[in-house]
C-alpha positions in Angstrom: -28.4 -1.3 -12.1 -24.8 -1.3 -13.2 -22.4 -4.2 -12.3 -20.3 -1.8 -10.4 -23.3 -0.7 -8.2 -24.3 -4.4 -7.8 -20.8 -5.3 -6.7 -20.8 -2.5 -4.1 -24.0 -3.9 -2.7 -22.9 -7.6 -2.7 -19.4 -7.0 -1.5 -20.3 -4.4 1.2 -18.2 -1.4 0.3 -19.0 2.1 -0.9 -18.1 2.9 -4.5 -15.3 5.4 -4.6 -15.4 8.4 -6.9 -13.8 8.2 -10.4 -11.0 10.5 -9.4 -10.0 8.3 -6.5 -10.0 5.3 -8.9 -6.9 6.7 -10.6 -4.9 6.8 -7.5 -2.7 4.0 -6.1 -4.1 1.5 -3.6 -1.9 3.0 -0.9 -3.3 6.5 -1.5 -6.8 5.1 -1.1 -5.8 3.5 2.2 -4.4 6.7 3.6 -7.5 8.7 2.7 -9.8 6.0 4.1 -7.8 5.9 7.3 -7.8 9.6 7.7 -11.5 9.8 7.3 -12.0 7.5 10.3 -10.9 10.3 12.6 -13.1 13.1 11.5 -14.5 14.7 14.7 -11.7 13.5 17.0 -10.7 16.5 19.3 -7.5 18.3 19.0 -5.1 17.5 21.8 -1.7 19.1 22.1 0.9 16.3 21.7 -1.9 13.8 20.9 -1.1 10.9 18.6 -4.0 8.5 19.2 -7.7 8.4 18.4 -8.4 9.8 21.8 -7.0 13.1 20.5 -4.6 14.3 17.8 -2.4 17.3 17.1 -1.6 18.0 13.5 1.6 15.8 13.2 0.2 13.2 15.5 -2.7 12.7 13.1 -0.5 12.3 10.0 1.9 10.0 11.9 -0.9 7.8 13.1 -2.7 7.6 9.8 0.4 6.6 7.8 1.4 4.0 10.4 -2.0 2.3 10.4 -2.9 2.7 6.8 0.3 1.7 5.0 2.8 0.8 7.8 5.0 3.9 7.1 6.6 5.4 10.2 6.7 9.2 10.1 8.7 11.3 12.7 6.7 13.2 15.3 6.7 16.9 14.5 6.2 19.0 11.4 9.8 20.1 11.0 10.8 16.4 10.9 8.0 15.3 8.7 8.8 17.9 6.0 12.1 16.1 5.4 10.4 12.8 4.5 9.5 11.8 0.9 9.9 14.1 -2.1 8.7 17.6 -2.7 5.8 18.1 -5.2 4.2 21.0 -6.9 1.1 22.4 -5.3 -0.3 22.2 -8.9 0.0 18.4 -9.1 -1.2 17.2 -5.7 -2.4 13.6 -5.2 -4.3 12.1 -2.3 -2.0 11.2 0.5 0.4 14.1 0.0 1.3 16.0 3.1 0.6 19.8 3.0 2.8 22.1 5.1 2.4 25.6 6.5 5.2 27.9 7.3 8.8 28.3 6.1 10.9 25.1 5.5 12.7 24.2 8.6 10.2 26.2 10.7 6.8 24.8 9.7 3.9 25.1 12.2 1.2 22.9 10.7 0.6 19.8 8.5 -2.4 18.1 6.9 -3.2 15.2 4.5 -4.5 16.1 1.0 -7.5 13.9 0.1 -8.3 15.1 -3.4 -10.7 17.7 -4.9 -8.8 20.6 -3.2 -9.6 19.1 0.3 -7.4 18.4 3.2 -8.0 16.5 6.5 -6.1 18.0 9.5 -6.2 18.6 13.2 -6.6 22.4 13.3 -6.0 23.8 16.8 -7.0 23.5 20.5 -10.8 23.6 20.9 -11.5 22.2 17.4 -11.8 18.7 16.0 -10.2 16.8 13.1 -12.0 18.1 10.0 -11.7 18.7 6.3 -11.0 22.1 4.8 -10.8 23.5 1.2 -7.2 24.4 0.7 -8.1 27.3 -1.6 -9.2 29.1 1.6 -6.2 27.7 3.6 -3.5 27.4 1.0 -0.3 25.5 2.0 3.2 26.7 1.5 4.6 23.4 0.1 3.9 19.7 -0.1 5.7 16.4 0.2 4.8 13.1 -1.4 5.3 10.1 0.9 3.9 7.5 -1.3 4.9 6.3 -4.7 2.7 7.6 -7.5 3.1 4.3 -9.5 -0.4 3.2 -10.5 -1.8 0.1 -8.7 -1.7 -3.1 -10.7 -4.9 -4.1 -12.4 -6.3 -7.6 -13.1 -5.2 -8.9 -16.5 -4.6 -12.2 -18.4 -1.1 -11.3 -19.6 0.9 -14.6 -19.9 -2.1 -16.8 -19.6 -1.7 -20.0 -21.7 -4.1 -22.3 -23.4 -6.0 -24.5 -20.9 -5.3 -22.0 -18.1 -7.4 -19.6 -16.2 -6.1 -17.0 -13.8 -7.7 -16.8 -10.4 -7.6 -13.2 -9.1 -7.6 -12.4 -5.4 -9.1 -9.2 -4.1 -9.3 -7.8 -0.6 -11.9 -5.6 1.0 -10.0 -3.3 3.4 -13.2 -2.2 5.2 -14.6 -5.6 5.9 -11.4 -7.6 6.1 -12.5 -10.1 3.5 -11.2 -11.8 0.3 -13.0 -12.8 -2.9 -11.5 -15.0 -5.7 -12.7 -14.9 -9.3 -11.6 -15.7 -12.9 -13.3 -12.9 -14.8 -11.0 -10.0 -15.6 -14.1 -7.8 -16.0 -15.6 -8.8 -12.6 -12.2 -8.4 -10.9 -11.7 -5.0 -12.5 -15.1 -3.8 -11.4 -14.6 -5.1 -7.9 -11.3 -3.2 -7.7 -13.0 -0.1 -8.8 -15.6 -0.6 -6.1 -12.7 -0.2 -3.6 -11.2 -3.6 -3.2 -7.4 -4.1 -3.3 -6.2 -6.3 -6.1 -3.6 -8.6 -4.6 -1.6 -9.4 -7.7 0.7 -12.0 -6.0 -2.1 -13.7 -4.1 -3.9 -15.5 -6.9 -2.9 -18.6 -8.9 -3.4 -20.4 -12.2 -6.3 -22.9 -12.5 -7.2 -25.2 -15.3 -10.1 -24.5 -17.6 -11.6 -27.9 -16.8 -11.4 -30.3 -13.9 -13.1 -30.6 -10.5 -15.5 -27.6 -10.0 -14.9 -25.3 -7.0 -18.2 -23.8 -5.9 -18.5 -20.2 -4.6 -21.1 -19.5 -1.9 -22.1 -16.2 -0.3 -23.3 -15.4 3.2 -25.6 -12.4 2.9 -25.5 -11.8 6.6 -21.7 -11.6 7.1 -20.8 -10.7 3.5 -18.3 -13.6 3.4 -17.6 -15.9 0.4 -16.7 -19.6 0.9 -15.3 -22.0 -1.6 -15.7 -25.8 -1.6 -15.3 -28.8 -4.0 -18.0 -30.7 -2.1 -21.5 -30.7 -3.6 -22.7 -32.0 -0.2 -21.2 -29.1 1.7 -22.5 -26.7 -1.0 -26.1 -28.0 -0.5 -25.8 -28.0 3.3 -24.7 -24.3 3.2 -27.5 -23.4 0.9 -30.0 -25.0 3.4 -28.3 -23.0 6.2 -29.1 -19.8 4.3 -26.0 -19.2 2.1 -26.5 -18.3 -1.6 -24.8 -20.5 -4.2 -23.3 -18.2 -6.7 -21.4 -20.2 -9.3 -18.6 -22.5 -10.2 -15.8 -20.0 -9.4 -12.9 -22.0 -10.9 -11.6 -25.5 -11.3 -9.2 -27.7 -9.3 -6.4 -29.6 -11.0 -2.6 -29.6 -10.9 0.1 -30.2 -8.3 0.2 -26.8 -6.5 -1.8 -27.0 -3.2 -4.1 -24.1 -2.3 -4.4 -24.1 1.5 -7.5 -23.3 3.5 -7.2 -21.7 6.9 -9.9 -20.9 9.5 -10.0 -17.9 11.8 -11.7 -19.0 15.1 -11.6 -15.3 16.3 -13.5 -13.9 13.3 -16.2 -11.3 14.4 -18.9 -9.4 12.5 -18.0 -9.2 8.8 -14.5 -10.4 9.3 -13.8 -13.5 7.1 -13.5 -16.8 8.8 -11.7 -18.6 5.9 -8.8 -17.7 3.7 -7.1 -19.4 0.8 -3.5 -19.2 -0.2 -0.9 -20.9 -2.4 1.9 -19.5 -0.2 3.2 -21.8 2.6 4.8 -18.7 4.1 1.4 -16.9 4.3 -0.1 -20.1 5.7 2.4 -20.4 8.5 2.1 -16.6 9.2 -1.6 -16.9 9.6 -1.2 -19.9 11.9 1.2 -17.9 14.0 -1.4 -15.2 14.2 -4.0 -17.6 15.6 -5.6 -19.0 12.5 -6.1 -22.8 12.2 -4.8 -24.7 9.1 -7.7 -26.9 7.9 -6.8 -28.7 4.7 -5.6 -28.4 1.1 -8.8 -27.0 -0.3 -8.0 -27.6 -4.0 -5.1 -27.6 -6.4 -3.6 -25.1 -8.9 -1.6 -25.6 -12.0 1.0 -23.1 -11.0 1.4 -19.8 -9.1 1.6 -16.5 -10.9 
């Protein structure tokens, strides 16, 4: 079994196809969001999961996937973003039908010559091969800049970068120091949050990583007593994930409203993020460990 397959099992997310790997993180989010609504009935003027028309679907997907507000109808949406050749489409591009200024339909390109769209009354949101339903032109809403990848650029002697990755399907984070492991986790569909990590020392007080096979959540602690207690409660002890040492606090927050696979703990070096989570209902627990510096 490959590490990529193993990571997909451990971290609870389906491996995306190699073609999708090359796309930006935002493009992946748009495609994943659009796929959620396959089978939703067409409703004239609909712009919620209870029912969509064509521009209502594209508007809703972009708003909820990447927080981009699109106007309501096709003739307005065709003015957003930049025009791209139909020979160089990328996932997330909007495909339009009809003359510019008088378009009658729009869908979301998802790769491999496929589009997701809300067709017409009496039908449901579905995929279609565009070679049988060829668009007249396309607009790119998202930047085509490749997503950042985990790397050790700028790492100094005695330092170890801690990478933070996020699972958009389960709402969970994982923290690791291995570039290879972080890269494989990103390829498995996790979002690499480049600004969310920190710099740890290569020696110091160990921070243990534990895994809850029921919820899929990871937890980090410097306490060997807490580690052993969690193991007795059914958690798996995985490894010493990184070390604590330095003057930069890494805050631990608890989500009392976590349900299902949603993570109950989060770690951040950002006081702004800490305060934002507290405002959203999380509880600040403690300084969990210390970093040498932020990245």
